[in-house]
N, C-alpha and C positions, 0 to 999 in steps of 0.2 A: 241354155244347158242346165241341167240339173246338178246337183251335188253328186249324185250317184253318177252321171255321165262323166263327171270331172274324175271322180275317183277311178272309173273303169278305164278312162283314157290314160291316167298317171301310172295304172296298175300295168297296163299293156305296153307303154312306154317303157317301164322298168324292165319287163319282160324281154322286150325287144332289144334292150341295150345290154342284158345279162344273159347271153347264150351260153354255149359251151366253148366256144373258142373266138378269138379276136375278129377274125374276118366276118363271122356271123354277127358279131356285136356292132361291128362298123356298118354292114349291110342292113340289116333289120332296124337297127337303133337309128340310123340315117334317114331311112325311108319313114320310120315313125316319127322321128322329129319334124321331117317335111311335111308330113301328112295327117298326123294324128287327130288334129284339131277339126279337120274338114271332112273326116270319114263320116259317113251316115251309120245309124245303127246297124244296118245289114252289113255293111263294110267292116265295121267293128266286129261284128259277129265271125265274118270271114276271116279277118286278120286273127282273131283269137284262135279260130279253129287251126289256121296255119301255124301258130305259134305252139300249139300242142305236138307238133311232130318233132321227131329227134332232129336235132340241129344240123347233123352231116346231110341227112335226106333233104332236110328243105332247103339248106344251102345249095345242094346239087340242083334241086328242082327250080330255085330262084335263079341260079346262073345259066339254066338251060342246058346242062351237061347230061341230066337224065330225065326222061319224061316223069311228069308229076301223075299221081294216081287222078283218075276221072272225077272223084268227090271233090278235089281242091283245085283242080284245073279250071279256073275261071277268071272273071275281070280283075280281081284283086292280085292274084298271082302275076296276071299280064303286067298290070301295073308296077309291081315290085320287079319284074323281069327289066321292064323299061326304064326304071329309077336309075337317074344319072347321079351318083354319089359324087363324081367329081365337079359336077355343075353346084352343087350344094357347098362343097368345099371352096371353090372359087368364088361364090358370093361372099365369102367370110364367115359363114356359120360354121360352127365345130360340128364333127359327125360324130 
């Protein structure tokens, strides 16, 4: 991994943990902490694109309450929907 990749991952982790409201910080930050190091460049692109959307819209799409727009409805959003924050918390990691 290059320094640029490391900086990008740190920036995305920060963006994921500093959303507009606590529930989004917990969900997106928890997902990022658990997966950011293993995401491919294409997955990082997809995650970055997701994080550009308004917090409440993104949270609704991730929780499955509202259908996501076709352009972001893909494998990464599905992984986010399937992410089990309770499992991460139970393992002793902080969310």
